[in-house]
C-alpha positions as CSV (number, residue, x, y, z in Angstrom):
1,M,0.7,-2.7,-2.5
2,S,0.5,-6.4,-2.8
3,R,2.1,-8.6,0.0
4,F,5.5,-10.1,-1.2
5,R,7.8,-12.5,0.4
6,I,11.3,-13.1,-0.7
7,S,12.1,-16.9,-1.1
8,S,12.7,-18.6,2.1
9,G,15.8,-20.1,0.4
10,V,17.5,-16.8,0.3
11,V,21.2,-17.1,1.6
12,L,23.6,-14.4,2.9
13,D,26.4,-15.2,0.6
14,S,29.5,-12.8,1.1
15,V,30.4,-9.2,1.9
16,E,32.7,-7.1,-0.2
17,L,34.8,-4.3,1.3
18,T,37.7,-2.1,0.4
19,V,40.9,-1.9,2.2
20,G,44.1,0.3,2.1
21,D,46.7,-2.7,1.9
22,L,45.8,-6.2,0.7
23,E,49.0,-7.8,1.9
24,R,48.3,-6.4,5.4
25,S,44.7,-7.5,5.2
26,T,45.7,-11.0,4.0
27,A,48.0,-11.3,7.0
28,Y,45.2,-10.2,9.4
29,Y,42.3,-12.3,8.0
30,T,44.3,-15.4,7.6
31,N,46.6,-15.3,10.7
32,A,44.5,-13.4,13.3
33,L,41.0,-14.5,12.2
34,G,41.7,-18.0,10.8
35,L,40.0,-17.5,7.4
36,D,41.2,-19.3,4.2
37,L,42.7,-17.1,1.3
38,I,40.7,-18.7,-1.5
39,E,41.9,-16.8,-4.4
40,R,43.8,-13.6,-5.0
41,N,43.7,-11.8,-8.4
42,G,45.5,-8.5,-8.5
43,G,44.0,-6.2,-6.1
44,R,41.2,-8.5,-5.0
45,A,41.2,-11.5,-2.5
46,R,38.4,-13.9,-1.5
47,F,38.5,-15.1,2.0
48,G,36.4,-18.0,3.6
49,V,36.0,-21.4,5.0
50,S,36.0,-25.0,3.2
51,G,36.0,-23.3,-0.2
52,R,33.1,-21.0,0.7
53,T,33.6,-17.2,0.2
54,L,32.6,-15.1,3.1
55,L,34.5,-12.1,2.6
56,V,36.0,-10.3,-0.8
57,L,38.6,-7.6,-0.3
58,H,39.3,-5.0,-2.9
59,E,42.7,-3.0,-2.5
60,L,42.2,0.8,-2.6
61,P,45.8,1.8,-2.1
62,G,46.0,4.3,0.9
63,A,42.5,4.0,1.9
64,R,41.9,5.2,5.5
65,P,38.8,4.2,7.6
66,A,35.5,5.5,6.9
67,P,33.9,7.9,9.2
68,E,32.0,6.1,11.8
69,S,29.0,8.3,11.1
70,S,28.8,7.4,7.5
71,P,26.1,4.6,6.4
72,G,28.0,1.5,5.3
73,L,29.3,-1.6,7.4
74,S,28.6,-1.8,11.1
75,H,30.0,-5.2,11.3
76,V,30.1,-8.6,9.4
77,A,29.4,-11.8,11.4
78,P,31.1,-15.3,10.6
79,Q,28.8,-17.8,12.6
80,L,31.0,-20.6,14.1
81,P,29.1,-23.9,14.7
82,R,30.0,-24.6,18.3
83,R,30.5,-22.3,21.6
84,S,33.7,-24.3,22.0
85,D,34.9,-23.0,18.4
86,L,34.4,-19.5,19.5
87,G,36.1,-20.1,22.7
88,R,39.1,-21.5,21.0
89,F,39.1,-18.5,18.6
90,A,38.7,-16.0,21.1
91,R,41.8,-17.6,23.4
92,H,43.8,-17.6,20.1
93,F,43.1,-14.0,19.0
94,L,43.6,-12.6,22.9
95,G,46.9,-14.3,22.9
96,T,48.4,-11.9,20.1
97,H,46.0,-9.0,20.2
98,S,44.9,-6.9,23.2
99,E,41.6,-5.6,21.7
100,A,38.5,-7.5,21.6
101,R,35.0,-7.3,23.0
102,L,33.3,-10.5,24.3
103,I,29.6,-10.0,24.5
104,D,26.6,-12.2,25.5
105,H,23.6,-11.5,23.5
106,E,21.7,-14.4,25.2
107,V,20.6,-15.7,21.7
108,S,24.4,-15.9,20.8
109,E,27.8,-15.2,22.2
110,S,30.4,-13.0,20.3
111,C,33.9,-11.8,20.0
112,Y,34.2,-8.6,18.2
113,V,37.4,-7.3,16.6
114,V,38.3,-4.6,14.3
115,D,40.6,-5.0,11.4
116,P,43.4,-2.7,10.3
117,D,41.0,-0.7,8.1
118,G,38.5,0.1,10.8
119,H,36.0,-2.9,9.7
120,T,34.5,-4.6,12.6
121,V,34.2,-8.4,12.5
122,E,31.8,-10.3,14.9
123,L,32.9,-13.9,15.4
124,T,29.7,-15.4,16.8
125,A,28.1,-18.7,18.0
126,A,24.4,-19.1,18.3
127,R,22.8,-20.7,21.6
128,P,20.2,-23.1,21.4
129,R,16.9,-21.8,20.7
130,A,15.4,-23.7,23.8
131,E,17.6,-21.3,25.7
132,W,16.2,-18.1,24.1
133,R,13.9,-15.6,26.0
134,W,11.0,-14.3,24.0
135,A,8.6,-11.2,24.0
136,D,6.0,-10.7,21.4
137,G,6.9,-13.5,19.3
138,L,10.7,-12.3,19.0
139,P,13.8,-13.2,20.8
140,V,15.0,-10.9,23.3
141,L,18.3,-9.5,22.6
142,V,20.9,-7.9,25.0
143,A,24.5,-7.1,25.2
144,H,26.4,-8.0,28.3
145,P,30.1,-8.2,28.6
146,M,31.7,-11.6,29.1
147,E,35.1,-12.7,30.5
148,L,37.3,-15.0,28.4
149,S,37.1,-17.7,30.9
150,A,33.1,-18.1,30.3
151,L,34.0,-19.3,26.7
152,T,37.1,-21.4,27.4
153,A,35.7,-23.4,30.3
154,D,34.6,-26.1,27.8
155,P,37.4,-28.7,27.4
156,E,37.3,-28.8,23.7
157,A,38.0,-25.1,23.6
158,E,41.5,-25.9,25.0
159,A,42.2,-27.8,21.5
160,P,44.8,-25.8,19.3
161,F,43.3,-23.2,17.1
162,E,44.0,-24.3,13.4
163,G,41.5,-21.8,11.6
164,L,38.0,-21.3,11.7
165,A,35.8,-24.5,12.0
166,P,35.0,-26.0,8.6
167,A,31.3,-25.4,9.0
168,T,31.6,-21.6,9.8
169,E,29.1,-19.6,7.8
170,L,28.1,-15.8,7.5
171,G,25.7,-15.5,9.9
172,H,24.7,-11.8,9.4
173,V,25.7,-8.5,8.4
174,Q,24.8,-5.4,10.3
175,L,24.3,-2.1,8.3
176,K,24.4,1.5,9.4
177,V,21.4,3.4,8.2
178,T,20.4,7.0,8.4
179,D,16.6,6.9,9.4
180,A,15.5,7.9,12.8
181,E,12.9,5.2,14.3
182,L,14.0,3.0,11.3
183,E,10.7,4.4,9.8
184,D,12.1,4.1,6.2
185,S,14.4,1.0,6.3
186,E,11.8,-1.4,7.8
187,P,9.2,-0.8,4.9
188,F,12.1,-1.1,2.4
189,Y,13.4,-4.3,3.6
190,C,10.3,-6.0,4.9
191,D,7.6,-4.3,2.4
192,V,9.7,-4.0,-0.9
193,L,12.3,-6.6,-0.4
194,G,10.0,-9.1,1.2
195,F,11.9,-10.1,4.4
196,E,10.2,-10.7,7.6
197,V,11.2,-9.1,10.9
198,G,13.3,-11.5,13.0
199,A,14.7,-9.5,15.9
200,R,14.2,-5.9,17.1
201,M,15.9,-3.8,19.8
202,G,13.6,-0.7,20.2
203,R,13.7,1.6,17.2
204,K,17.7,1.3,17.1
205,F,18.2,-2.2,15.6
206,L,16.1,-4.4,13.4
207,G,17.1,-7.9,12.1
208,V,15.5,-9.3,9.0
209,G,15.7,-12.5,7.2
210,P,13.5,-15.1,5.5
211,G,11.4,-16.2,8.4
212,E,11.6,-18.4,11.5
213,Q,13.2,-15.3,13.4
214,R,16.3,-15.7,11.3
215,S,18.2,-12.4,10.8
216,M,20.7,-12.3,8.0
217,I,20.6,-8.3,7.6
218,V,20.4,-6.3,10.8
219,V,20.1,-2.4,10.1
220,T,21.0,0.1,12.9
221,N,20.5,4.0,13.2
222,R,23.0,3.9,16.4
223,F,25.8,5.5,14.6
224,S,24.3,7.5,11.5
225,T,21.6,10.2,11.2
226,A,19.9,12.0,8.4
227,D,22.7,14.3,8.2
228,S,25.5,11.9,8.0
229,E,27.6,12.0,5.0
230,P,28.3,9.1,2.7
231,A,31.8,7.4,3.2
232,P,34.4,9.3,1.0
233,E,35.3,7.5,-2.3
234,D,38.9,7.1,-0.9
235,S,38.0,5.4,2.3
236,A,37.9,1.8,3.3
237,Q,34.2,1.0,3.2
238,L,31.5,-1.4,2.3
239,L,31.1,-2.2,-1.4
240,A,28.2,-4.6,-1.5
241,V,26.3,-7.3,0.5
242,N,25.8,-10.4,-1.6
243,L,22.9,-12.7,-1.4
244,T,21.8,-15.9,-3.6
245,L,18.3,-17.0,-4.4
246,P,17.3,-20.6,-5.3
247,G,16.3,-19.9,-9.1
248,T,16.1,-17.4,-11.9
249,R,12.2,-17.0,-11.1
250,D,12.9,-15.8,-7.6
251,L,15.4,-13.3,-9.0
252,E,12.9,-12.1,-11.6
253,E,10.1,-11.8,-9.0
254,L,12.4,-9.5,-6.9
255,A,13.3,-7.5,-9.8
256,G,9.6,-7.1,-10.5
257,R,8.7,-6.2,-7.1
258,L,11.1,-3.5,-7.1
259,R,10.0,-2.0,-10.4
260,S,6.4,-2.1,-9.1
261,A,7.5,-0.2,-5.8
262,D,9.5,2.2,-8.3
263,H,12.8,1.6,-6.3
264,P,15.7,2.1,-8.6
265,A,17.4,-1.3,-9.4
266,E,19.5,-2.7,-12.3
267,L,19.3,-6.5,-13.4
268,A,22.2,-7.2,-15.7
269,E,24.1,-10.4,-16.4
270,G,22.2,-12.4,-13.7
271,V,22.7,-9.9,-10.9
272,L,20.2,-7.8,-9.5
273,T,21.8,-4.5,-7.7
274,V,19.9,-2.4,-5.4
275,Q,20.6,0.3,-2.8
276,D,18.6,0.6,0.5
277,L,17.5,4.2,1.4
278,S,20.8,4.9,3.1
279,G,22.8,3.8,0.0
280,N,24.0,0.4,1.3
281,T,24.2,-1.8,-2.0
282,L,22.8,-5.2,-2.1
283,R,23.3,-7.7,-5.0
284,F,21.0,-10.7,-5.5
285,A,21.9,-13.6,-8.0
286,V,21.1,-17.2,-8.6
287,A,23.8,-19.2,-7.0
288,S,23.8,-21.9,-9.8
289,Q,24.2,-19.5,-12.5
290,P,27.4,-18.1,-13.9
291,G,26.2,-14.7,-13.0
292,S,26.1,-15.6,-9.2
293,T,27.8,-13.7,-6.5
294,T,29.6,-16.9,-5.5
295,A,31.3,-16.8,-9.0
296,K,31.4,-13.1,-9.9
297,T,32.2,-10.0,-8.0
298,S,32.4,-6.3,-8.7
299,S,35.4,-5.0,-10.4
300,D,38.4,-4.0,-8.4
301,P,37.7,-0.3,-7.7
302,S,41.4,0.5,-7.7
303,Q,41.5,0.0,-11.5
């Protein structure tokens, strides 16, 4: 199979999830997390920053959290531009909520929270690359607990929290996969889709992206196994990860790559839909086209 590389201009656009009560989720994502409600249309709402959609929530009334062992979302990670922005958020969140995990990954620092439907959100801020440690050409990743005081020591972190910083973007999404040693996921994401390995932690975590050690999708087999059942249809779960490509040719080349690899995919109305080998749905579109994921999302699953 010939070597294929996805366009270096690929962008992680948004993540779509189902929730049991959209009113409850709207209050949480705007008040607790500081996202803007960009649009609500019936049972679907878009949330983001500065007009950019980061999350799309679809109401599935009465949905309960998906089993932890099911493939799907591990967490979604909005990336804040500065460490002080993360400190300001963490101080705000812990002022009204008792449960959050502060973790030092060395390449970044993060505050992990869990929404009312069991979806984990990692608010993160990257450390300068000059401070990273490296091994075998990849950044060294760790997960050390942090104290809130470590994030709020910066005087700028003392400013009032008025929502996530305008330059916040979607940094990465971590997906639960079912294959031991990631022996199926790595070939799919790298050889078929054309991503490059950006980070690795043993055979439990693999980060992939368009190059330069950028990881926009992370897969982990820490929670799921080959025997794990898919999340029940009536549970709050991942619907899709949306990505955009620079041009129509990039989209057509990716569709051709999937055909040549005999991997099922559908290209319709400018959106290429494919599932990884654990059943996680990825959608690719051209950002400037009407069929782009920035302009079009899946239909409301409750209808």
